[in-house]
N, C-alpha and C positions, 0 to 999 in steps of 0.2 A: 336859318344852319351854318353854321360856321364849315368849312370844307374840313378841316381837320376832325368834327363830331361826325361828317358824314363818310368818310374814312374808316372811323374808329366802328361806326354800323356796319359799315359793309364788311369789314376785315370781322366782325363779329356774327354775323348773318355766314360769311364763309365757312369759320370754324362750327359755327353750328350744323351747315346742310352737311359737312366733310363727317362731323361727329357721329350724326343722323346715320346717314349713308353706310360710314362702319357698321354702327349697331346692328343694322337691319342687315348687311351682307354676313354678319357673324352669327347674326339670327337665322336667317334663311338655310347657311352653309353649314352649321354645327351638326355634329352627328347625333347630338343631343333633343335635336328640334323635334322628334316623334314623341317625345315624353311631355305628358300634360304639367300644366301647373300655371300661378299665375304669369300674365304677359308678362308686368314689368321686370319678374324676376328672371324671366329668359334673358332680359336683354342686361341687368346692372344687380350687381351685389346689393345696391343701396337699400332694393325692399327686403332684403333680409337684416339689415340694419336697421332699418326702422321698425319691423316686426318683433326685433328684441327690443329694442330700446322702450316700446307701449308693453312693454311687460308682461307677454304670455302668447310665447311663441309656442309652447306646448298644446296648447290649445289651438292656434293656429293649426300647425302643421297635422293635429288630429284631426281637424274637420277638414283639409286637403288631402289626406290621404283616406276618408269615408267619401270623399265627393271622385277623387281622382285613380284612386288604386295603389295597390302594392310599389308604384314606383316613381316618383311626384320628381319634377324640376324647380327647383326654390333657388338657382342661382345660375350662372350663365354658364357655368362648368360643375353644379352640386347637383346630386341624387338625391332625394331622402328617401331611404327602403322601410318597409312595415313588412316583409317576412322575415317571419323569428326563423326560417329553415336556413336564413342566411348569415344569423349570428357566426357559426363558429366558421363560416368561411372568411367574413368580412372583418371580423376578432380571432382571429387564430391566432394560436400562440407560437405559432414560424414568424418570421422577420419580414416578409414579401409586402405584406399591409401596413405599410408607415401612415403614420399621423400626419396630416397635413400640416400647412402652416399657421391654420387655426390657432393651436396651442401656444405658438412662439409668444404672441402677444403676452404669454404668461412667465416671459422670461425676465429676469429682472435684467439691470444695467445697471454696472459696478465698476467704479472707475473707469467709465467711458467704454467699457466691452461688454457686451451680450455677454448673460450668463445663464443658462438652463438648469431647469429643475427636474425629478423623478417624472412629473406629470408635463412638464411643457415640453421635453425633448421629443427631438424625430428622429434622434439616433438612437435605434435600438440596441448595438452594440454598449452605446455611454448607458443607456437607459439600464442595459442588464446588468454591466461592470457596478453601474452606481447604488443597486440594490443590491449586489451579492454580500457584502457587510453586516447588510442591517434585514436582511429577508428573514433570517430565522426570529428575529425581535416580534415579529407578527404571527408569527404561529399561537395557535390558541393556548399551548403548551407555556409558553411563555406570556404570553397577555395573561393566564389566569394566575401567575403568577402576581401581577400586579392588582387583583381583583379589591384589595384590602383599598387601595389609593381611591377607587371608585368609591368603593364604601363609604369612604371620610366623607367625600362629597354628597354621597345620600343622607348620611346623619345630618349634613350641615342644610341640606333643600329641606328636611321636614322639620327640624329645629326654627328655621324661618321662615316657612309655612303655618306653622301652630302659630308661632310670636307674632306675626304681623296679619294673619288671617284669620284664624281657625279662633283662636281667642277674643280679639274684636268682633266676630264675625261679620268681617268684610270680605268682597268680593276680591278676587284673586285673576289677574290676566295670566295663563299659565304658560301662555307662549311665551311672552318674558323670562318667565322662572323656569322652562326647559330650557331655552338659550343660554341663560346665565349657569344654570346647573351644565351643561354640554361643554360651557368655556371652561368653569373650575375646574369638571373632570380631568381635561386634558392637559392643562396646568397642571393638577395632581400626578397624573400618570405618567405626562413628561418629568418633569423638574421639581415633584414631590412638594409643589405651592401653589396654592389659589391664584387669580387673576383677582379676589375679591368681589366679584360681582353679586354672588350670593350675599356676603358678609355687610352689602353697601345696599343691595335693592336697586342696584344701576351698574352702569360700566365704566368703572373709575379711572379704567385706562383708555377709554374710547378706542378701544382694538377692534369691537364689534362694528362700529361706522367705518373705521380708518378699513379695514376687511370688506365690508361692502363695497363700498367705493371703489375697491381693486376688480371685484369679483364683477361688479357694473359695468366698470371699464372693459374688462376683458371678455365679456359677454358682448357687448354693443361691437369695437373693435375687433374682434377676431371675426367678425363677418367679411374684413374689410382689412384684411393684415397689415398692406402696405400703409395704409394711414397712421398704423401706430409708429412705424419706421419713422414719422414725421412728428409725433404728437407724443409717445411716449419713449421712445427711443432713441431721441433726439436730446445731441450734447446742448445744446443752446437750453434748451425746456427743462433737462435735466439739473442744469446749473441754477435754473432761475425757481424749481420745485421744489418743496420742503420732502421729505423723504416721510410717508406717513408711520412704516413700520421699520423707520430709524431706529426708535427707541426698544422698540421690539429684539432687535437685532442685538444691540449692546445689551440689552438687558440678558437676555441669552449665552451671549460672545461672555458676560462677564461672570455668571453662573457657573457656565462650564469649565471656566478657568479654574475657579474656586474649588468644584468638586474634583476634579483632576487632583487637586492635594490632598483631599482625604484618605485618609489612611485606610486599609482593604476591611479591619474590620467595622461597622456600625451596626444596629441598633435597626436604622430608618428600613423602611420597606423597600424593597428592589424599584427603580424606576427606568423609565425606557432611557434617560439622560444615562447613565449606568449600563446599559447594552450598548450605546453610543460608545461611550469611551473603551467599551471592552472592544468593540468594535474597530477601534481608531488604533488599539494595542496589536492587532491582529492583522490587520490590513494597513500597516501603516505608507502604503504607496498609495492606496484609494482614500482613505479617512484621512485629510488633511483638518486645521479649524476651519477651514471655512467648510469643508463638507459637512461636518458636525452641526455647522450654525443651520444647514439647510434641512437637514434631517431633524433635526430638534421645532424649527419654526413650522415647515411642513406638517411634523405631526400635528401640531396644536393648530395651526390653522383648517387644512384638512380636515380634521376631525372633527371640528366642532358645529359649524353650519349644520352638514349632513345628517349628524346624530340627533342635533334637533328638529330638524325637519322631520324623521323617524318616531319620535316621541311625542311631535304636535300632533301628528296623522295619526295615530294610534288614539291620543287620547283625546282627539277631538271626533274621531269618526263610531269610538266605541260610546261616548255620551252621546252624541246624537242617533244611535241605534240601543234603546232601553232592552231589547230582547236581549242581545250581545253584552250589553253590560251585567243582566242579569246572572246569564249562565257562568260569565266571566270569573264574577264575586263569585258565586258556588262554587265553582272550581277553586280559588284561590284559597277561600275559607276551609275548603274539605283537605287543602294539602294540609293544612298546620306550619307554615310557613316561620322560621325563623328570623329574627332582624338583627343584623342587614339580612336580606333577603341571598341567599348562594345561587350560583348561575347553576350548579347541577342540579341543584332542588327545579329547576325551573324545568329541565330538559325533560321534565314526566309529564308534563303539565299537557295534553293534547289540546286541548281548547284554546288554551295561552296560546302555544303556538301557532297554531291558525289565525288566532286575532293579529299577532305581529307580523307575519308572513303576508296576510292580507293589508294591513296597514302600508308597510313600504311598497307592496303590488301598486295601489290604486294611486299612492301621491309619494312616487322617486324622489330622491333630492335633487336629481339633476332633468331637466326639462328644455332640453337642448340635444343635436345634432351630435354625436360622436363621431367625427369626421376620421376619415381614412383614406386614402390616394390608392385608385385601381392599380395593379401592377402591372409587366407586361402581360402582354396576350389577354388582358380586357376580361369583365367580368361577365358570363351567359348569366340571367334571369331565369325563374324557374319558368317563365308564362315564352321563352326564346327572345325577348330582346336583348340584347347587346349594348353593355358598357365598355367606352374603351378606354384603353390604361390612359391615366393621367387623370381621369374623371376624379372629382371629390365624390365619395356616396358617405352615407353613414345612416345612423338609427337613433332613433327617438328615446330614451325608457319609457317616457311617457304614452308614445304612442305603441309600441310593442308590449308595455305592460297590459294596452286594454285591447290585443286583440280576441275580437270576437272566437274565431277559430280554435286557438290557445284556452283560452280562459272562458271561454263561456257569454251566451247572446247577453248575459246579464254582466259583462267586465266592468260595465261603468258603476256598476254599484258596487258597496260595501259589502260582501258576505263571507265571512271566514269558513263557512259548512264548506266551501269548495273544495279546503284542500283535506277536509275528509272524508272519510268512507261513508258513501250513501245509503241509504236504505235497499238490498237488494243487490248491491255494488260487490262482483267478487275482487279477494284481496290484490290477485295480480292484475285485473282491471284497476284498480284504483291506486297501485304504486303505478301502473302505468302511464295513469293521465295522470298524479303529481309530477311523475319524471318531466313528461312533457312542459307541464308549465312553471319547471323549474329550470329548463334549460332555455324556455322564454323569458323567463327573469331578469328583464336588465337593469335591475336598481342598481346593484355593484358595481357594472360593465362586464366586461366578457373578456377572457382572451388572456395574454400578456400583460396587457394595460388596465387589468379589472384592483376594482379596487385594492390596496394591499393591506389597507386599514379595517376591513368589513369585522374580523374577530372584534376589536378594541369596541366598534359602534353595534354591534350584535349585542356583546356584553352587558355593553354600560345601557344601552335604550332598553333592553328587556329588563335588568334588574330594577332601574328607576320608574319603568310603568308598573308593572309587578307590586314595587313598593307601594306605590299613589293609593294602587283601586284596592291593595289588603290593608293598608291604613285609615284612610279617606273614604267616607260619603261623599261623592263630588257629583254635580249636578252644571250643567250649563244654567246661567245666570238667568239666559232669555233663551228657550230652547229655539226662538223661532230666528233668533239671530243666528248668522254666517260668517265665518272666519273671512279673512281678507288673503289673496295670495298674489305674489308676483313672481315672475319667472325670467332670473335674467342669470343662467349658469343653474342658480341652484334655485328650488321651487323654495320660495319661504311663505312663512303663514306668520299671520298677527291675529290679534282680537279672539283670543280663545277664554272668553271671561267667564268663571264658573266659581258657585260655592262650595265652601270647604266645610266638612264634620269629621270630626276625629270617630274612627272606627274601635280603635283597640290603644 
């Protein structure tokens, strides 16, 4: 062995020894050392990275909480919480509890500068300012003005299901078509044009895969945000990497410019782009063309996958539970629904409402920690343990939505009846029980940073699921088969293969 090699090995061992000593010192001196969790997670965020990379952090964190209790250490400075009573504190509508750097991985880099969006920003004042011009556009009143846009997508979905699967008697992977419908619907709602997915029977734009790659990257590297500074937000990397969504940005920008030239009078139904144009006129100091593009692109990207997840969950669980399927179909038939199904007509269907709530509870669209930074003064847990300021804490909707104390010992099971008044249960008792479940229902987040597009998502998913089960006889092609689930931020499903027959 040469002297140079011996010197290199000596230096390497020295660095390793120092690093190990620092890790151990940090471990034993950490104010979080008494919180249980995986040993490796106490030492490095690499444990979190690998857990997400393997694609089921939702299951991992659920198992950890059932093993260790309501507060689990999953990083050197990260505590996962599972007590629903803390939701109103951690996700308060006040600005003290800020988002962690986890979210900044979702920032864009434009012309060498880091650009936040309404999801990624950790600045509460900026977030409030950015949402002010368009918040009203997400109210149910204005969302209902765009109901006909969603109905156009539903009509196209049924047309293609009839043409490609019902008439030839071919099995359909409903996971694909619900995903196509979700993306096309958000295109229709946003700028009165589909993305061509239902028409083609595949994604001609490749935006689904591009968005998936982006979200998968975010999910993994948000566990170690500093790595993103080197990989994702590096000027050199930016220069040599193609911009996956660049075409979408240009497409929306060009469409926005053309729309701004339209006259006031038009027979076209109102869409989200119209709302953004109105916001730009009302708030010119906030909404420039760049901000308008962020609004429009975010509306499509954020609203598609999560809505598809809700619809897939409903279809899969209904078909896996014949008694639920039978009750639901009976209620839909007795309602004498018109087509396209109207949102207002679904509000009176108690069992359908319970089914959709349960589908969204048992399989929320997000399966990772929604992180916040403990503010000055720290956090005192209900059991007396103390979490110091600066610690990252958060809750996973997958964990909270299965809390046994709130939802029952059968929380892992799909039981729509849990939302209904049971035999012998007083009305006030039922209302109190449902109110408690709704407070712990974390599918759409909570507090000031909860999902602003919830009304869009609920109207779209409810209308499509009701239409499918009212219009079609649907069954799993293989009742014993199970779907495929992966969780990298979004908890996606695949392999929901069904046989379809027309009912009406």
